[in-house]
N, C-alpha and C positions, 0 to 999 in steps of 0.2 A: 504493500499499499504506499503510495507516495507520501512523503511527510507533509506535504501543504494540504492534503485531503483529511490528515487526522482531527484537526479542531472540528471540521465537518461530521466527520463520523462521531464524534464525541458528542456533539450536540444532537444528533439523531438519536445515539443511545440514550440520553437524557430524556428526549420526548418519549420515546417508547418506554421507557421505565416510567415515567409519571403517567402514561395513558394506561399502563396495567394496573399500576397502582390505584388510579382515580377510578376505574372500572371495579376494581374488587371491593374499593371503599363503598362505591355506590350500590354494589349487590349487597354487601352486608348491611348498610344502613337502611336499605328497604326491606331488610329481612324477605328478600326475593328469592324464592326457590329457584336455584341455578343448577344446571347440571355440574355435578360434582367434578367430571373430568375437565370442564371449562375452567373451574376454579383451580384445580391442580396444575393445569397448563399455563394459566396465568401466572401463578405462583413460581413454577419453574422459569417461566421467562424472566420474572423479575429477578431470580437468583442469577441466571445466566447473564442477563443485562447487566447487572450489578458487578459481577466477575468482570465482563468486558470493559466496562467504564473504568474500573481501578486498574486493568492492566494497560489500556490505552493512555489513562492519565499518567501512570508511571514512565510509559514510553515517551510521552511529549515532555515529561520533566529531564528525561535524560537526553533529549535531543538538542544539537548544539544551537 
């Protein structure tokens, strides 16, 4: 991945994380019966996205 696109990728990952988090919050606040697999998938996506955010943030710190 080119170094100049890393900040854009980081921004997209943050948007994805926020969208997943907001969806989970909305489902839980509404006490809406949601497919359990969808909730599991959203939670897994948040974990994976957080890991990618941390990895990319560290990479950007190391870049000259």
